[in-house]
N, C-alpha and C positions, 0 to 999 in steps of 0.2 A: 738541720744537719749540717755538720762541718763541710766547708769547701776550701779549696786551696787558697793559701795566703800569698801567692806569687805576686799579686798586685800590690804588695806592701813590702818591698825590699828594704827601704829605709827603716821602716818600723822593725822589721825582722832583724836588722843589724843592731838595734838597741835592746830589743826584747828577746828572752829566751824561748818564749812560746807566743805565737800569734795565731789565734783561732778565729776564723771568719765563719759566721753562720748566715745563711740566706735570710732568715727571719727569726724572730724570737719575741716573746712577750716582754722580757726584761733581761738585759745583759748583766746587771747586778745580781738579779736572783739566780740566773744561771751560774755565775761565778761562785756565789755563796753556796750553791748546792754542790758544785765541783769541789770546792774546798772541804766540805763535809764528807764527801765520798772518796775523794782521791787527792788529798791535800799535797802529798809529795810531788804530784805531777804538775803543780802550779807554783813554780818558783817566783821569787821576787821579780816584779815588772812583766809578769805574764799578762796577756791581753785576750780578751774576747770582744769582737766587734761585729756590727751589722749595719746596714743601711736601711733596714726594715724592722724597727722596734714597735710592737703593737700596744704595749701596756707599760710604758716606762713610768718611773716614779721620781718626783722631785722632792725638795725639802717640804716638811710639814705635810707629807702624804699627798702632795698634789700629784695628779696624773700628767704624763707627758707623752703626747702622741704626735706623729707627723706622717704625712703621706709617704708610701714606700719610695725609697731612692732620693728623698729630699733632705735627709739629715743623717748624720754619722752618730751612732750611739756606741760608746766604747767603755769597757770596764777594765781596770788595772788592779793587779794584786801588789800590795806593798807589804813587805815582811819587815816589821818594825820592832823586833824582839828587844834590841838594845836601846830603843828610844824610850825615855821615861813616859809612863803613862800620863803624868801631869802635862806633858808637852804635846800629846797627840791631838789636842784641840787645834793645833796649828795646821794639821794635815789639809783640811778643806781649804784654808787660805793659801797654802803652798801650791795646791792643785789649781786654784783659781789664778794665782800668779803665773803659774807655769803656762796655763792655757791663754791667759791674756797676752803673754809674750809670743806664743806660738801663733795666735791670730794676727797680732800686730806685724809679725814677720811676713805675712801674706798680703799686707795692705800696701798700696802705693805710698811712697814717702810723703808725710805731712798732708795727706788728703783726708784721712779719717782718724777721729779721736777714739782710741781703744783704752778701756779702763776696766777696773775690777769694782764692782759694786759689792760691798760687804754682805756675806762673807765669801761668796764664790760664784757670782754671776758675772760673766764677761759681757761687756757692752761695747757696741761700736756706734758712735754719734748718739749715744743715749739709749740705743735700742738693744735689748737682750739678744745675743747671738749664740750663747752657751750657758747652760746650767750644769752644776756639779753636785753630786750627792756621794758622801763618804759614809761607809758602813763597816762596823767592826764584824768580823766573822765570828759568830758565837761558838762555833766548833773549834776555833783557833783564835783566842783573843789577841795574839800577836800578829795577825794578819788583818789588814784593812783593805777594803775594796772601794776604789774610787771610780765612780761612774760619771761619764760626761756625755751630754747630748749637744751636738753642734749643728746648727742650721746652715746647711751647705748649699743645696740646690733647691731650696724652697722658694717658690715664686711669691711675690709680694701678696697675691691674693689668697695664698694658703697660710700665711702668717697667723697663728692662733689669736693674737691680741695686737693692739695698735702699738704696744710698747716693745714688740719684738722686731727683729731684723734677721737678715741672712746674707750669705755671700752673694747669692744670685740677686736678691733685692737691691744689693748695693752695686750691681753691675760687675761683680767679680767672680772669678773661677777659683774654687778652692782645690788645692792639691792635698787630698786627704792623707796620703802617705807621708808627705813632708810635715803636715800639721801634727799627726800622731808621733812621728819620730822626735820632732822638736818638743812636744808636750812631755813625752816620756823622759827624755834626756834631762830636761830642765827639772822636772819633778823629782827624779832620782838624785840629781845633784844637790837639790835643796834638802831632801830627806836625810842624805848622808851628812850634809853640813850641820844640820840640826842635831843629829845624833852625836857627831864628833864633839859638838859644843855642849853635850850633856843635857840637851833639851832647851838651851837658852837661845831663843830667836834673835836677841840682841847680840849675844856672843858669836852667833853664826853669821852676823851681818845680814840677817833676813828681815828683821822688824822693820827697819827704816825703808828698805826697798819695797816691801809690800805696802807700807803706808803711802809711799810715793805713787804707787800704781792704783791705789784705792780712791776712787772718786767720791766715796761716801765721806771721807775725811774732809771737814770743812763745810760740809753741806747741812742744810736744815732738814731733819728727818722725822718721819713718824714711824714708830716701830709698834707693830702689832705682837704683843708678847704671847707665849704659849698659854698662859693662864686666862687670856681673853681681855686683859687690860691693854692700855695703849700708853706709849711714851712719846713725847715730842720735844725736841730741842735741837741743838747743833752737835753733830758728831765731831768730836775734837781730836781723838787719837785712838790707837789700839793699846791695851794694857799688855803686860808681860805674858799673858795667857791667850792673847789674840782676841780678847773681848772687845767690843765696840763701846767706848765711853761716850755717853750722851749727856750734854749739859743742858739742864732745863733753864728757862727764862729766869727762875729764882736763884740760879747760880749753883744749885745742887747738881751732882753728877751720878749717873747710874751705869754700871758695867753690864752690858747686854751680851749674853753668850748664845742666845737663840732667839730668833724672832724675824718677822716679815718686815723688811725695811723699805719705806717708800721715801724717795728723795722729793721733798716739798719745794715746788717752784714758786 
């Protein structure tokens, strides 16, 4: 059930609609449903959030769960009618970059390494603190729902895997309102810049900035591809569509648009 959003004044200053729910199965599923039933009531940058998401979803249909009150789950509506369809593959990367900067803004200076693992996992000191899932609203193809799950108050013992981390596990206090406001403002600025540049990430001065944040670039990676095959090599750069270019040991290169990436140590 909806509850007051007074606890998020900074977010409300950026977003035209901030809906807080006590608990839900999936914020993305909720927003997609609302867009189908009452699209006009969910303008650009509308937000639905909770600290108790029971059955969240990640990329490649992975489940995402967390004990109540230990993580922040949020879904944002992006209205992208004027953004060329061919450029919309950049949206998960823009969201990842925005959240990377929002998380970094809450870290003590020069004490933790915050980066973006392609395409949209935010890591602190190599541990995943946030995952992002972008979905097109089938009822309105010009609306994209960006969902993010941030490990905020999750104790180290509750982290689901050894490669995860949280603000609390790092000994830090997360200001949820500031985090969301920073994320929304940055995400909107990037989407608007990409739109004004006609969908060119380079023309919008976004391509290079995202590559600089992306810790996958320059790393040796193993990519599990959707068809079940695997690719291993060095991630060299992002192409004009935001795909990851992986160079094999024989010198050949493959552009990856989807896949599960592991940084090989």
